[in-house]
Phi, psi and omega in degrees: 000320180301311184298317181296328182285324175296316184300312179308315185294315184299318181291312180306320183293322176305309184299323190272003171125340182297342182241041183306316182298342179292324175292327183288336186293333181303330187260008176294121179302158180287350180223130175241146178236117168276117181251134180057067173238159177249118188276130178272111176282097185288338177289313182272340185075042183232143171258131185276178174275160180313133189201175176252145181224128180256131173249127178235121185067235181250020181222165178283115187271325185197149176224127180101203183308334183273358184277079182257138183281131166290163177292139184085354186295151174277128180255124175249122181274105179289332183051044179081000182298167178267133174256121184226162173300156172290151183288145180236126176254121184275351181215091172234167174222092177303319181287307184285344183268353189266344183221153170298153180303315178302329175291320188288325179279342182292125178301337179284352178285126186248166172302330178293320181294315181294317177300318177295319179295319183295318185293321177302309182306310187294325172297316176300310180303325177291319180287359165265359173099000175272108185268350179209142179216157174251114181274118194261035171130132177137176184283076186259344189299315177301315177297323179297318179297317181294322177300307185296328177282354179080015177280339181200144188279147173178174176288169165292144185238124169266106190260145175263337187081199182300136177292150179255115184227147171284163169309130180073017179270190186283350173253016173274095184258024178293144170284166187295338181270351178275126189266174177300135173292321181309315189263341189236350166086355183248123174304154176281167175304316177298325182288319176302328185275359182079016184273327189202154167244127171269108186229116182246134180090157183304317187297312181296322179297318175300311182296320178299310185299312180297322176301311178301316179300313177302323184282342183115017178297133172279342181199163178245133181251125187240139174269113188252359183196176184289162184223171183263343179257010175244155195276330194257347189244124176289163184297326187286350186284147170257137190237138182082134171287163179298324186285322177298320181289321180295329178297326181286317177303320183288318181290325169297318178297323175302331184259014173059036171222198197228170171249134169243154187229141171283124179197142176246326194263157178302312182308311181294315181296313181298319177295321175295323173299319179292336180280338183109009181297144185252351173208148175249132177259130173090254178085018182297347182255010183288148169262175191284332170300324180288328175294316177307317178295317180301316179298313179300315183278003175066027174281139176278145167248112179266098187250169180222158168255083188292143182280159188282319188207166172197157185304331181262010180281129177289154176306321176301317183289322179301317184301309186292336184278342192313303185288334177297313178296322174297323179288346176310318185283349177270310194290313185305299181298320174305315182295322184290321184300312184268016171061032177297145170288107192255136170238163184236139175206173185256315179064039173291120183233133171060015181225076185293344176292343179279339187303329173299338180274010192299313175299312182298330176295341171300324183298334176303334181289352183289349169299334194228346188223151176286164172306321177294318178297325179285318177301324175290318183296314184284359179234279185294310184300312180298330176292328173293328173297313176305323178298336183297341171292348178056224182302339180279348179302135188278358179224145175270140175120172183259137182244169168078007181213160176244099176201166186305132180090345184286155173302141179274075167252109193214151178235129170266112193254137178280084176129189185249101181292350170286326179278334188213084185295336178309336187300326180286350185270350180233081187287330173305319181273322195255342178263104185274345178218129172238121180233137177228123175063031183079357178262133178269123185256345173206137179206107182251015177277342178299000000 
């Protein structure tokens, strides 16, 4: 019933105006030409000379002299602006990031309330230039289906589904009066909402993993250590036994995809690597030997530069985050030094007022990376992590680059972000065109 209600809500939200670009897309021609644009090569870190780019259907058909407009093509006059790939956020929670934690716990919050907030968040994210995201846990599948069907605007979504957590783990979101499902037979509210699976033992972990894969997960998210936004687990604890973690890895591997884990500490990360996990989320408390191990094993580190404070953060959560915040300045330069495969994400949770800062958070990386390195990370490198889902990736085609044959997820920027990275922090002002899958969702060049 919950899923049916959310699907209906997504459709209704599209009709009432959250999805105004969707109505316009029905008249979008099959071919669009960006005329007189400078293509940003994010791999080389170079801005090309003025050229034309033809979009046919949902992909880039031609760049340069061969880019001839067909009759009836939509022409976008670039006037020397920069054409770059759409931004990619490798760690979002569209569900958890759309409401305050108190709202999610409030019995008055309904599936409709959550669905409306998620629908709005997804549309705003796309209009900030984020054309693809990896959702790292929560009730995402109905919204993703609505986006993919064109019923409401939003980025491409690589869904994890419900986070998988042990009892008392980082994904145990029960209220104090909610008892164990194993002993008392009733799922928690968070489990009923599709936000989390509380799974203990190999069999439960296998079932939870397979349930997410059945729903369409492109990767599996497991909680391997303590967290700052959960009530029961200190940061230093290690979660899941090696055998439990291996169960998830084996089930995901049978579906030709991978497991990523929430983990901060060396002990949690080393256990995850031993289990065969292919990506670590966070890692702010890692030491250099563990960073070296990550590099040696070719494991991805999906990191964030978490912010120190916000108006709605509880005192307990601030205290738990203190060491994590301090670790930001250690883990990024260590990972760069040892050539770890790095991805970037925001991981905004239960603070919807911060979602508008999504672009600005990219700028914090300037402490350790050049503008060219940053632009590559938030486009091409993040796209390589998305590709780790292999045949479970929900979309066919290449992302994170502007080249012949790549998917037409593009931003037309008023200026040169290589020379002025601040441009990407104000998408309302500086992104004149936002295109996803060949469809124009914003165009202020007219």
